N, C-alpha and C positions, 0 to 999 in steps of 0.2 A: 862857284862853278858846280854844276850838277855832275854827279858821278856818271860815267859812261861804262857800265859794268854788265851790260846785256840784259838789264831789266827795264821794261818800259817805265817811264816817269810816273804814270798813273799807279802802277803797281808798287813802285818805290814809296810813293806817298801813302798807299794803303799799309805797307809794311811799317812805316814810321808811326802811323796811328795805332796799329796793333802793338808795336813795341812800347809806345807811350803808355798804353793801358797796362801792359805787363810791368813796366817800370813803376807805375802807381801801385800795382798789387804788391810788388816786392818791397816798396817803401812802407806800405801799410803793415805788412807782416814784420818787417824790420823793427818798426816803432813798437808794435805790440810785443815782440820778443824782448826788446829792450825794457819795456815797462815791466814785464814779468821778471826779468833779470833783476831789476831794481827792487821789486816788491815781493819776491818769493820769501817765504819764511816757513819754519817748521823743521821737523826731524831731518829731512834730506836737503836742508837749505844749501849747503856748500856744493853738493853734487849738482843740484838743479841750477844753482847760480852759475856754475862753470859750464854746464850743458847749454844754457840759454846764451851765455857769452860766446861759445863756439858757434852756435847757430846764427846769432846776429852778425858775427864776424864773417861767416860764409855768405850771408845775405848781402853784406856790404860789398863784397867782391862781385856778386851777381849784379847788383844795382849798377856798379861802375861799368861792367861789361855791357849791360843793356843800354846804358846811356851812350857808350862809345859806339855800339852797333847803330843806334839812331843816327849819330853823326856820320858814320861810314856810309850810310845810305842817303846822305845829303839833308837830313832833317835837323831841326833844332830840338834840344832836349829840354823838356819841362823841368822845373826845379822849385816850385813853391808848394807849400802844404795844401793850399786851396786847389791847385791843379791836380796834385796827387789824390786828394780826397774826392774831387769831382770824377776822376777817371777810374778809381779803384773798384774792382769787383768784390773786394773783401770789405767787411764792415768793422768799424771800431766799436769799442764798448766803453765810452767815457764814464768816469766815476765808478767803475766796477773793478774790484780787486779780488779775483777768485782765489780759492785755496789751490794748493799744489796740483791736486788731481784735476781740477777744473781748468787750470792753466794748461796742463798737458793735453787735455781733451780739446780745448779751444785751438791750440796751436796745431794739433793733429788735424782737426776739421779744416783749418785754413790751408794747410799743406795739401790735403786731399782735394780740396776745392780747386786749388791752383793746378794740381796735376790734371784734373778733368778739363779745366779751361785750357791748359797748355796743349793737351792732346788735340783739342779742336783748333787751337791756334797753329799747331804744326801742319794740320791738314789745310787750313786756309792759306798759310804761307806757301805750301807746296803746290796745291791745286789751283787756287784762285789768283794768288799774287805771283806765281811762277818764280818765287824767291827761295831757291833751294838752300842757299846759305843761311837764311834766317830760319828755315825749317830745321836744319841741322843744329843750329845754335840753340833753338828752343827745345829740341830733344834733349840736349845736354842739361839744360836748366830743369826740365821735367824729371830727369833721372836724379838730379841732386835732391829735388823735393821728395821723390820716392824714397831715397835713402833716409832723409830726415823723418819722413812719416813713419818709416819702419822703426827707427830708433824710438820715436815718441810712443808708438804702438806697444813696443816692448815694455815700457814703463807702466802701461795700463793693463797688461795681461796678468 
């Protein structure tokens, strides 16, 4: 049964597509953060190991919330690595194991990239899709990424 929540079906479908891309981005960043958690080494090993763990744990929550938002709007949630890889705007780096500083730089770059994309996605949700709920939801996610980016930036100053 389609939701009857005051958003035209065409716009609901557009929101689901947009949210699926965001879900793929969040999954890509989650996996990259997990990889760095598993592979960090050096002087600040334990501090960064714990930092990355807290970050991927927060991403897990975001991923679940995005998936649930897709369902609330009447969509089906993607769930395979192939689907995530095909839709993600972030790029993976297979067979690369950067040092601590480069891990931080890479994660910072990804969070900042997502912030920029989410700003556009908020506008699209609000102006084109007439989906104020998703616009507000995405604003909260963007603010989480701003906080994480700020924390990562502090390590690099």
